[in-house]
FIZA-301695 format. One line per field, with one value per residue (C-alpha): x, y, z; residue number from 1. Coordinates in Angstrom, 2 decimals. Example, Ala and Ser with C-alpha at 12.3 -4.5 7.8 and 13.67 -1.06 7.14 Angstrom:
<sites>
X (12.30  13.67)
Y (-4.50  -1.06)
Z (7.80  7.14)
nr (1  2)
</sites>
This chain:
<sites>
X (58.10  55.09  53.59  53.48  50.43  50.10  46.47  46.29  49.10  49.71  52.39  51.70  54.36  53.03  53.31  53.50  51.00  51.06  51.66  55.09  53.22  49.60  48.33  50.20  48.57  51.13  51.13  54.46  54.32  55.72  59.44  59.54  62.42  60.66  62.70  61.37  63.17  62.85  64.61  65.54  62.47  60.02  58.86  60.56  62.47  59.41  57.38  60.01  60.22  56.43  56.72  59.51  57.55  60.05  57.49  53.90  51.18  48.81  46.02  45.56  46.96  50.10  49.85  52.60  50.93  47.53  48.74  47.83  51.09  50.01  50.26  52.52  55.93  58.94  60.19  56.94  56.78  59.29  61.31  65.05  66.42  69.68  70.55  72.59  75.20  76.52  75.85  78.18  79.37  83.11  84.11  82.50  83.86  82.06  80.57  79.38  77.84  75.95  74.73  73.73  70.01  69.85  71.54  68.98  66.20  67.80  68.31  70.29  74.08  74.46  71.68  73.31  76.59  74.86  73.01  76.07  78.28  75.67  75.25  79.03  79.37  76.72  78.34  81.97  82.76  83.89  87.55  86.66  84.45  87.07  87.94  86.65  84.80  87.77  89.79  87.26  86.68  83.46  82.03  82.84  81.20  78.07  78.05  78.29  75.23  73.51  74.54  73.06  69.74  69.97  70.53  67.19  65.43  62.73  59.64  60.71  64.03  63.95  67.00  67.45  70.12  72.64  75.20  75.42  78.60  80.55  82.79  81.55  83.30  82.33  78.74  78.44  79.85  77.75  74.47  75.09  75.76  72.55  70.41  71.84  71.47  67.82  67.12  68.78  66.97  63.63  62.79  60.43  62.64  61.81  64.84  65.10  67.51  67.78  70.02  67.83  70.60  70.66  66.87  66.82  69.50  68.23  64.45  61.89  59.63  60.36  58.06  58.89  57.87  57.58  56.24  55.07  53.00  53.56  54.07  54.47  55.03  56.35  59.21  62.47  62.06  58.51  59.55  62.25  60.23  56.76  57.01  53.51  54.37  57.05  58.45  59.14  60.47  62.96  63.96  64.50  67.48  71.12  71.67  68.05  65.55  65.64  62.47  61.84  58.91  57.02  53.73  50.98  50.33  47.75  48.78  52.52  54.87  56.92  60.25  61.00  60.79  61.43  58.50  58.95  57.62  55.09  52.92  49.31  47.77  49.64  48.94  45.17  45.47  47.93  46.68  48.53  51.78  53.27  56.60  58.49  60.76  63.60  66.19  69.82  70.35  67.21  68.68  70.58  72.83  71.65  72.98  73.02  69.55  67.76  66.92  67.01  70.16  72.17  75.08  77.61  78.97  80.52  81.51  81.92  84.15  83.29  85.35  82.67  80.52  80.17  77.55  77.19  75.72  74.39  71.48  68.84  66.96  63.25  61.36  64.51  65.06  67.97  66.91  69.42  69.93  71.90  72.80  74.61  76.87  79.00  82.79  83.01  80.97  83.36  81.76  83.68  82.97  81.57  80.22  76.66  75.08  71.66  69.64  66.33  64.53  61.69  58.06  58.24  61.04  59.15  57.41  54.76  53.47  50.92  53.02  50.38  49.26  52.52  50.61  51.73  49.92  51.88  50.73)
Y (61.07  60.95  62.07  59.78  59.51  57.70  57.17  56.04  53.59  51.42  48.90  46.61  44.00  40.63  40.11  43.81  45.74  48.91  49.60  50.90  53.33  53.84  55.30  57.96  60.50  62.27  63.68  64.21  66.31  65.33  66.21  67.15  66.37  65.18  64.41  62.17  63.05  62.00  60.13  56.46  54.21  56.90  54.93  56.90  53.97  51.73  54.33  54.45  50.66  50.45  52.75  50.61  47.39  46.00  46.15  44.96  47.60  46.27  48.77  51.80  52.58  53.87  55.43  56.37  58.74  57.18  53.60  51.79  50.03  48.88  45.18  45.41  43.64  46.02  45.28  46.57  49.86  51.77  53.00  52.95  52.47  53.83  52.11  53.14  50.53  50.84  47.12  47.11  43.91  43.76  41.64  44.02  47.30  50.60  50.43  46.84  47.72  50.63  48.63  45.49  46.30  47.20  43.91  42.00  43.90  42.86  46.46  46.77  46.97  50.23  51.76  50.38  52.09  55.35  55.48  54.49  57.07  59.79  58.93  58.77  62.22  63.68  62.11  62.77  59.06  58.88  58.24  55.53  53.33  50.57  50.47  47.99  49.31  48.56  51.18  53.94  56.22  56.04  59.07  57.63  54.31  56.14  57.96  54.60  53.47  56.68  56.01  52.52  54.13  56.91  54.61  52.94  56.26  55.55  57.54  57.77  57.69  56.18  57.00  55.47  57.41  57.17  59.48  57.97  55.98  59.03  61.30  64.81  66.68  64.13  64.14  67.91  67.67  64.65  66.07  69.14  66.85  64.87  68.01  69.43  66.11  65.80  69.35  68.64  65.33  66.49  62.99  62.69  61.78  60.48  60.78  59.39  60.77  61.23  64.29  67.39  69.59  67.26  67.50  71.30  71.81  69.29  69.06  71.11  70.04  68.12  65.67  65.42  62.08  60.79  57.40  56.60  59.75  62.94  65.95  68.63  68.70  72.04  73.93  73.98  77.69  77.28  74.33  76.49  79.66  78.20  74.73  73.46  71.70  71.14  68.05  69.86  72.91  70.78  68.59  71.17  73.50  73.04  73.85  73.20  75.83  76.85  75.44  76.89  76.17  79.30  80.36  82.43  85.52  88.07  87.83  87.61  84.62  84.50  82.66  82.95  86.69  87.65  88.67  87.35  89.66  87.66  88.60  89.68  86.70  84.24  86.18  85.78  81.98  81.40  79.63  77.82  76.08  77.06  76.52  79.41  78.74  80.99  80.24  80.73  83.55  85.40  86.26  89.53  90.62  93.49  95.26  93.68  93.33  94.21  90.71  87.02  86.12  83.20  81.47  80.53  76.96  76.37  78.60  77.02  79.23  78.81  81.69  83.92  83.60  81.54  79.43  80.12  77.29  78.18  77.88  80.15  79.64  78.96  78.61  77.17  74.67  75.24  75.41  75.09  78.07  78.36  81.83  82.67  85.71  87.60  87.52  90.99  90.00  88.57  85.97  83.53  80.43  81.34  84.73  85.84  87.39  88.96  88.27  89.35  89.01  90.50  89.32  88.34  85.87  84.14  80.80  79.89  76.33  74.73  72.48  69.78  69.38  70.58  72.66  76.06  79.14  81.87  83.32)
Z (32.09  34.37  37.64  40.69  42.96  46.28  47.30  50.93  50.18  53.22  54.16  57.08  57.81  59.02  62.77  63.67  65.78  63.67  59.98  58.87  56.59  57.78  54.50  52.58  50.24  48.06  44.53  42.75  39.61  36.23  36.19  39.89  42.27  45.44  48.55  51.33  54.57  58.18  61.00  60.78  60.86  59.73  56.66  53.90  52.37  52.70  50.77  48.02  47.84  47.50  44.48  43.04  43.59  46.12  48.94  48.75  49.07  51.75  50.97  48.73  45.29  43.56  40.11  37.66  35.26  34.60  35.15  38.36  39.27  42.75  41.93  38.88  38.88  39.25  35.73  34.22  36.13  33.97  36.96  37.65  41.16  42.60  45.88  48.90  47.93  44.40  43.66  40.64  39.01  39.93  36.90  34.40  33.08  33.66  30.17  30.69  34.07  32.56  29.58  31.51  31.84  28.14  27.26  29.32  27.52  24.18  23.06  19.82  20.46  18.57  20.69  23.83  22.95  22.07  25.41  27.45  25.70  26.26  29.95  30.42  28.84  31.15  34.23  33.31  33.01  29.37  30.19  32.72  30.52  30.22  33.93  36.50  39.59  41.89  40.00  40.75  43.73  45.76  43.98  40.57  41.47  42.53  39.20  37.42  39.38  38.29  34.69  34.84  35.78  33.18  30.19  30.85  30.14  32.75  33.62  37.29  39.15  42.66  44.80  48.24  50.20  47.34  49.00  52.48  51.68  50.49  52.54  53.42  50.59  47.95  49.24  48.70  45.17  44.18  45.48  43.31  40.33  40.95  41.26  38.03  36.24  37.26  36.09  32.73  32.17  33.58  34.87  37.85  40.81  44.28  46.55  50.09  52.70  56.47  55.95  56.11  54.60  51.59  51.37  51.57  48.92  46.36  46.32  44.39  47.27  50.44  52.23  55.94  57.46  61.01  62.16  58.65  58.25  56.27  58.52  55.85  52.07  50.85  49.25  51.24  52.00  53.34  55.50  57.02  57.50  58.27  59.87  60.60  63.86  66.47  64.74  61.46  63.33  65.25  62.30  59.56  60.00  61.00  63.79  64.64  65.74  69.41  70.98  74.44  76.71  77.74  79.29  77.72  79.84  78.64  74.99  75.67  75.91  79.10  79.33  83.03  83.70  80.05  77.83  74.29  71.56  69.48  66.53  67.30  65.47  67.67  70.87  70.34  70.16  73.01  76.10  78.91  77.98  74.65  72.90  71.36  68.36  67.23  64.54  65.70  63.18  64.36  67.77  68.13  70.97  73.19  76.29  79.75  81.24  77.97  76.75  77.57  79.58  78.20  79.97  77.26  77.45  73.98  71.05  67.59  65.44  61.74  60.33  58.79  61.92  65.11  66.82  70.52  72.63  76.04  78.44  79.90  83.14  82.65  85.93  87.51  84.64  82.21  78.55  75.69  73.39  70.11  68.82  65.59  65.95  63.45  63.30  64.84  67.91  70.49  72.75  74.95  76.99  80.42  79.30  79.99  76.91  76.43  73.28  71.79  68.49  66.43  66.55  62.86  63.67  66.48  65.85  68.43  68.88  71.16  73.42  73.81  70.19  68.63  66.07  64.87  66.26  64.45  61.14)
nr (1  2  3  4  5  6  7  8  9  10  11  12  13  14  15  16  17  18  19  20  21  22  23  24  25  26  27  28  29  30  31  32  33  34  35  36  37  38  39  40  41  42  43  44  45  46  47  48  49  50  51  52  53  54  55  56  57  58  59  60  61  62  63  64  65  66  67  68  69  70  71  72  73  74  75  76  77  78  79  80  81  82  83  84  85  86  87  88  89  90  91  92  93  94  95  96  97  98  99  100  101  102  103  104  105  106  107  108  109  110  111  112  113  114  115  116  117  118  119  120  121  122  123  124  125  126  127  128  129  130  131  132  133  134  135  136  137  138  139  140  141  142  143  144  145  146  147  148  149  150  151  152  153  154  155  156  157  158  159  160  161  162  163  164  165  166  167  168  169  170  171  172  173  174  175  176  177  178  179  180  181  182  183  184  185  186  187  188  189  190  191  192  193  194  195  196  197  198  199  200  201  202  203  204  205  206  207  208  209  210  211  212  213  214  215  216  217  218  219  220  221  222  223  224  225  226  227  228  229  230  231  232  233  234  235  236  237  238  239  240  241  242  243  244  245  246  247  248  249  250  251  252  253  254  255  256  257  258  259  260  261  262  263  264  265  266  267  268  269  270  271  272  273  274  275  276  277  278  279  280  281  282  283  284  285  286  287  288  289  290  291  292  293  294  295  296  297  298  299  300  301  302  303  304  305  306  307  308  309  310  311  312  313  314  315  316  317  318  319  320  321  322  323  324  325  326  327  328  329  330  331  332  333  334  335  336  337  338  339  340  341  342  343  344  345  346  347  348  349  350  351  352  353  354  355  356  357  358  359)
</sites>
């Protein structure tokens, strides 16, 4: 096992005006599960492929432990890659697929069998070792691909959206299996996904990327409760944070005629146009005329609670609002509800720079 360090690692594709990854600085600890997350085209897969040696590093360095692997061939980096597509050999059995890399490395047959049997036991594949991939479900095929990586006993696992081909139920089960497996093996893992729920539930830390640059690297809880800018605030959370344009007015934030309660530290920094962020669960219903009025357009019933989608009028411009309400709180389409929140649940951002103003 080993740490992974990116030192201003850059990837610039020939013929393009800007680099795909301008120069990333990131340190991943030994044994850590690091998730790279962001929208399509943000550079997360390119960053992973630079680590794996599948993309050239234009400038900067990548280290695995103390070894500089920047210009090293993939086969010499001691990493194992799990791809979005299973890429299994259809004519080989599960056991043969898992052992293939060991066979190519001329590992002793007895050692091959020992490693394959151990990986199959960990992944629940023991009874399927003699089957061909076509006789397996999507989740089982992905576990075979995981097993092929595990038997190599690498210093680093690289996983590029390995769950995107699975259905929703299987995705939830498999991401739990992967997180548990990584914790049991203790192998440094770099995992790429565009699904922020996947990122939040799996990673020890999460690196949020946009346009090739890191926006914030932190624990899932800190990303959720203290996003450093508007991009992270809007990207992390499902449903996403309510982001409403407001105006700073003598230390208060005004949404239309409603004064939003903000913490004193933020009120001292607020000037001009600001953006107020509130998580859906942070709103609470109050009596008519006591809070921010919201015209309800859609109610999503989830059983234990509901998500209410509506709009509020800000200086004559409708602004979308999402409110989570309990099962006992009856809200219907077309209703007008009034909501408020506490200063500690308010996130304040500078609209122009996007930076956080709240403590």
